[in-house]
C-alpha positions in Angstrom: -1.7 -114.2 4.3 -0.7 -114.6 8.0 -1.0 -118.2 8.6 -3.9 -118.4 11.6 -2.4 -121.2 13.6 0.9 -119.2 14.5 -1.3 -116.0 15.2 -3.6 -118.2 17.5 -0.3 -119.3 19.3 1.5 -115.7 19.7 -1.6 -114.4 21.3 -3.3 -116.9 23.5 -2.4 -117.8 26.8 -1.2 -121.4 27.8 -3.8 -123.7 28.6 -3.9 -124.5 32.0 -3.4 -128.6 33.0 -6.6 -130.2 34.0 -7.3 -130.2 37.7 -7.8 -133.9 39.3 -11.3 -134.0 39.9 -12.8 -134.7 43.6 -13.5 -137.8 45.1 -17.1 -138.7 44.1 -19.7 -139.0 45.8 -21.6 -142.8 46.2 -23.6 -143.9 43.3 -26.5 -144.0 43.0 -28.4 -147.6 43.6 -31.9 -149.1 44.8 -31.9 -150.2 48.2 -32.4 -153.9 47.2 -29.1 -153.8 45.5 -27.9 -151.6 48.7 -29.0 -154.4 51.1 -28.3 -157.2 48.8 -24.8 -156.4 49.4 -24.4 -155.6 52.9 -26.5 -159.6 53.7 -23.3 -160.5 51.6 -20.7 -158.7 54.1 -23.1 -160.2 57.0 -22.7 -163.8 55.9 -18.8 -162.9 55.6 -18.7 -161.8 59.0 -20.9 -163.7 60.8 -19.1 -167.1 59.7 -15.7 -165.7 60.8 -16.5 -163.9 64.2 -19.2 -166.5 65.9 -16.6 -168.7 67.1 -14.6 -165.7 68.8 -18.8 -164.8 70.2 -19.3 -167.4 71.8 -16.0 -167.1 73.8 -17.4 -164.0 74.6 -20.6 -164.7 76.0 -19.1 -167.7 78.1 -16.8 -165.3 79.7 -19.8 -162.5 80.3 -22.4 -164.8 81.5 -20.0 -167.1 83.5 -17.7 -164.4 85.4 -15.3 -166.1 87.6 -13.0 -164.4 90.4 -10.6 -164.0 89.0 -11.4 -164.0 85.5 -10.5 -166.8 82.9 -8.5 -165.9 80.0 -10.3 -166.3 76.4 -7.4 -169.7 76.2 -9.2 -171.4 79.0 -12.3 -170.8 78.4 -12.0 -171.8 74.6 -10.2 -174.8 75.8 -13.4 -176.0 78.1 -15.9 -175.0 75.3 -13.9 -177.5 72.7 -13.4 -180.3 75.4 -17.4 -180.5 75.6 -19.2 -183.1 73.5 -18.9 -181.5 70.1 -15.3 -180.6 70.4 -14.2 -177.2 68.8 -17.5 -177.5 66.4 -19.0 -176.5 70.1 -17.6 -173.0 69.2 -20.0 -172.5 66.5 -23.3 -173.3 68.3 -25.8 -171.1 68.2 -24.5 -170.1 64.4 -28.2 -170.4 62.6 -29.7 -167.7 64.3 -26.8 -165.2 63.8 -26.2 -166.5 60.1 -29.6 -166.1 59.4 -30.4 -162.6 61.3 -27.2 -161.0 61.1 -27.6 -161.1 56.9 -30.4 -159.3 57.3 -29.5 -157.0 59.6 -26.3 -156.1 57.9 -28.3 -155.6 54.9 -30.5 -152.9 56.5 -27.5 -151.3 58.5 -25.5 -151.0 55.1 -28.7 -149.9 53.1 -29.4 -147.3 55.6 -26.0 -145.8 55.2 -25.9 -145.9 51.9 -29.3 -144.1 51.6 -29.1 -141.8 54.0 -25.7 -140.6 53.6 -26.7 -140.2 49.6 -29.8 -138.2 50.9 -27.5 -136.0 53.1 -25.1 -135.2 50.3 -27.6 -134.0 47.9 -29.8 -132.1 50.5 -26.8 -131.0 52.6 -29.1 -130.3 55.6 -26.1 -129.5 58.3 -26.3 -125.2 58.1 -23.5 -123.3 59.6 -24.3 -122.8 63.2 -25.2 -119.4 63.5 -25.4 -118.4 60.0 -28.5 -117.6 57.9 -31.3 -120.0 56.9 -29.2 -119.4 52.8 -25.8 -120.7 54.2 -24.0 -122.8 52.9 -23.2 -126.0 54.7 -19.8 -126.9 55.8 -18.5 -129.0 52.6 -15.1 -130.9 52.2 -13.5 -130.4 48.6 -15.9 -132.8 47.0 -18.7 -129.9 47.4 -20.7 -132.9 49.8 -21.9 -132.1 53.4 -19.6 -132.6 56.0 -18.2 -136.5 55.9 -17.9 -136.7 59.4 -21.8 -135.4 60.3 -23.2 -137.2 57.3 -21.2 -140.7 58.2 -22.5 -140.3 62.2 -26.5 -139.8 61.5 -26.2 -142.1 58.4 -24.5 -145.3 60.7 -26.9 -144.0 63.8 -30.2 -144.2 61.5 -28.6 -147.8 60.4 -28.3 -148.6 64.2 -31.9 -147.5 65.3 -32.9 -149.8 61.9 -31.1 -152.7 62.8 -31.7 -153.2 66.4 -35.4 -154.0 65.5 -33.7 -157.2 64.0 -30.4 -157.7 66.1 -32.9 -158.0 69.6 -34.3 -161.1 68.7 -31.7 -163.1 66.8 -29.5 -161.9 69.9 -31.8 -163.1 72.7 -31.8 -166.7 70.7 -28.1 -166.6 69.9 -27.0 -165.9 73.6 -29.3 -168.5 74.9 -27.8 -170.9 73.0 -24.2 -170.0 73.3 -25.0 -169.8 77.5 -25.9 -173.5 77.4 -29.7 -172.8 77.9 -30.7 -174.9 74.8 -29.3 -176.3 72.1 -31.4 -175.7 69.0 -32.3 -172.0 67.6 -36.2 -173.4 67.3 -36.0 -174.9 70.8 -35.0 -171.5 72.3 -37.9 -169.5 70.0 -40.5 -172.0 71.2 -39.4 -171.2 74.9 -39.9 -167.3 74.4 -43.2 -167.2 72.5 -44.6 -170.1 74.9 -43.7 -168.5 78.1 -44.1 -165.1 76.9 -45.6 -164.3 73.9 -44.9 -163.1 70.2 -43.5 -160.3 71.9 -41.0 -161.9 74.2 -38.6 -161.7 71.2 -38.2 -158.2 71.7 -36.9 -158.6 75.2 -33.3 -156.6 74.9 -34.5 -153.8 72.5 -33.6 -151.0 74.5 -30.6 -152.0 75.2 -29.8 -153.2 71.4 -30.4 -149.7 70.8 -27.9 -148.1 73.9 -25.2 -150.2 72.1 -26.3 -150.1 68.3 -27.0 -146.2 67.2 -23.8 -144.5 68.8 -22.0 -147.5 68.3 -22.7 -147.7 64.5 -22.2 -144.3 64.1 -19.1 -144.0 65.6 -18.2 -147.5 63.3 -18.8 -145.8 59.5 -17.0 -142.9 60.7 -14.1 -144.3 61.8 -14.4 -146.5 58.6 -15.0 -143.4 56.4 -12.1 -141.3 58.0 -9.6 -144.3 57.6 -10.7 -144.9 54.1 -9.7 -141.2 53.5 -6.3 -141.7 55.1 -5.1 -144.5 54.0 -2.6 -143.9 51.6 -2.6 -144.8 48.1 0.0 -145.5 45.7 -2.1 -146.8 42.6 -4.2 -144.2 41.0 -8.3 -145.1 39.7 -7.9 -147.3 36.8 -10.2 -144.6 34.7 -8.3 -144.0 30.9 -6.1 -141.0 30.7 -3.5 -139.3 27.9 -0.7 -141.8 29.6 -2.7 -145.1 29.6 -4.7 -146.8 31.9 -3.4 -147.6 35.4 -3.0 -151.6 35.9 -6.5 -153.3 37.5 -4.8 -156.0 39.5 -2.5 -152.8 41.2 -5.7 -151.1 42.2 -7.7 -154.0 43.1 -4.8 -155.1 45.3 -4.9 -151.4 46.8 -8.5 -151.3 47.7 -8.6 -154.5 49.6 -5.4 -153.9 51.3 -7.8 -150.6 52.7 -10.9 -152.1 53.2 -8.7 -155.0 55.4 -7.1 -152.5 57.4 -9.8 -149.5 57.8 -13.0 -152.3 58.2 -10.1 -153.8 61.1 -9.8 -150.3 62.9 -13.4 -149.3 62.7 -14.7 -153.0 64.2 -12.3 -152.8 67.1 -13.1 -148.9 67.7 -16.7 -150.2 68.1 -16.2 -152.8 70.6 -13.6 -150.8 72.4 -16.4 -148.0 72.9 -19.8 -150.2 73.5 -18.8 -153.4 75.3 -20.1 -152.5 78.4 -23.6 -152.1 77.2 -23.3 -155.1 75.3 -22.0 -157.0 78.6 -25.1 -155.2 80.3 -27.3 -156.6 77.7 -26.2 -160.0 77.5 -26.7 -160.4 81.3 -30.8 -158.9 80.4 -31.4 -161.1 77.7 -30.1 -164.6 79.1 -31.7 -163.5 82.6 -35.3 -165.1 83.5 -38.1 -162.8 84.8 -37.6 -162.0 88.3 -34.0 -162.9 88.3 -30.7 -160.7 89.8 -30.2 -159.4 86.4 -33.7 -158.8 85.1 -33.0 -155.1 85.7 -32.6 -152.1 83.5 -29.2 -151.9 81.3 -27.8 -148.5 83.5 -28.6 -150.6 86.6 -26.5 -153.2 85.7 -23.8 -151.3 84.9 -24.0 -149.6 88.4 -23.8 -153.2 90.1 -21.3 -154.7 88.0 -19.1 -151.5 88.8 -19.1 -151.8 92.3 -18.8 -155.1 92.8 -16.1 -156.0 90.2 -14.9 -152.0 89.6 -14.3 -150.9 85.7 -12.3 -153.8 84.6 -15.7 -156.1 84.8 -17.2 -154.3 82.5 -14.9 -155.4 79.8 -15.1 -158.9 80.5 -14.8 -161.2 77.6 -12.7 -158.2 76.0 -9.7 -160.5 74.8 -12.1 -162.7 72.6 -13.8 -159.2 71.4 -10.6 -157.6 70.0 -9.2 -160.9 68.7 -12.3 -160.9 66.5 -12.9 -157.7 65.9 -10.1 -156.2 63.4 -10.3 -160.0 61.4 -14.4 -160.5 61.1 -14.8 -156.4 60.3 -11.5 -156.3 58.0 -13.8 -159.8 56.0 -17.0 -157.7 56.3 -15.8 -154.8 54.9 -13.7 -156.4 52.2 -17.0 -158.6 51.5 -19.1 -155.3 51.3 -16.5 -153.0 48.9 -16.2 -156.4 46.4 -20.1 -156.7 46.5 -20.5 -153.3 46.0 -17.7 -152.3 43.5 -19.4 -155.4 41.4 -22.8 -153.5 41.8 -21.2 -150.2 40.8 -22.8 -148.4 44.0 -19.8 -147.2 45.4 -17.7 -144.2 45.4 -14.2 -145.1 45.1 -12.5 -144.0 48.4 -9.6 -141.4 48.2 -9.3 -139.9 44.5 
C-alpha cells in the first residue's frame, strides 16, 4: 500500500505563503463612546493650548505698529495682577466648551467615515451607475475623500458649539470681562439668547475647510509614518512586544497630530483673525462687519502680513497642543477598542 502522505506530497502544489492582511477599517462603536474619547482629547488640548491662545488673542485684538513679538505680549500679560496665571484667563469656557466640541468633532469624524467606508458613495467620475468607487488596498472608499468629507461634517456640527464658547473666551481674553458668567450675562442682557450665536457664520468659514484639512493631513501622515514594530497579534513566530508597539504608536500620534495642527492653523489663521475681531466688536463698531470685508480692510491697511497676526504663538502651540490632543484621543480610543490600527 502506498504511503498516502507521500503520494499527496508528490502531487500537490506547494502552499503559497500567507499574505499580510490589509489595514483594518475603524471598529464599530457607539456615538457615546466616540464622544467620550473626543472629550478626553478636548480636555488635553485645551489645558495645553490655552496660554498660547491668550497671547494670540492679545496680538490679534491689540495690534501695534510694528507688531509686538509673542514674547513681549507674554511678558506683558505675566506682569499683570494675576502673574503667569493671567495666561489661563478665560479657561473655564473653552474647557467645558471644547470638551463638548471635540466630542462632537471626533464622533462625527468616526461615524461619518465609517458610513462612507460601508456605503462607498465616491463613484468614479464619468463611470456608469454600477461602477466601483476608487478604493485603496483595504477596499475602503478613497481615504482622502472620506477623511475630508467626515472632517467637514464634524466642522459644520461643532461650529454651533465653538461660536458661543469662542465669543465668551475672546471677550475675556481681550480684557472686557474677568469671568465667563459676566460675559454671558452681558451678551444675553443686551442681545438676548441669540446674541450667543454671534460669529457662527465666521466659525463655519473657519471650521469646515480647516477641519477637512486637519483630519486628511493627520490620516495621510499616519499612513506615511515609518513603523518598525508590527501589530502585536499572535502569529507563528510569537507576539511582538506590546510596550515597543505602544511607544511606536504614541510617537506616530505625537508627530502626525502636530503636523495636522500646524497645517490647520497655517491655512485658516486669516479667517480666525477676522472671526476674533468680529466677535469682540460692539454692534455698530468698525469691526462689526462680515468676515470678507474685515479681511479686505486688514489687507489694505497692513498688507498680507497683517492677516497672520499672532502666527508665532499659534505655531508655537499648534504642534505640541495637537500632539497632546491626538495622543489623548488615540489612547482613549485604543482603550475603548474603536480605532483601526494605522499602517498595518
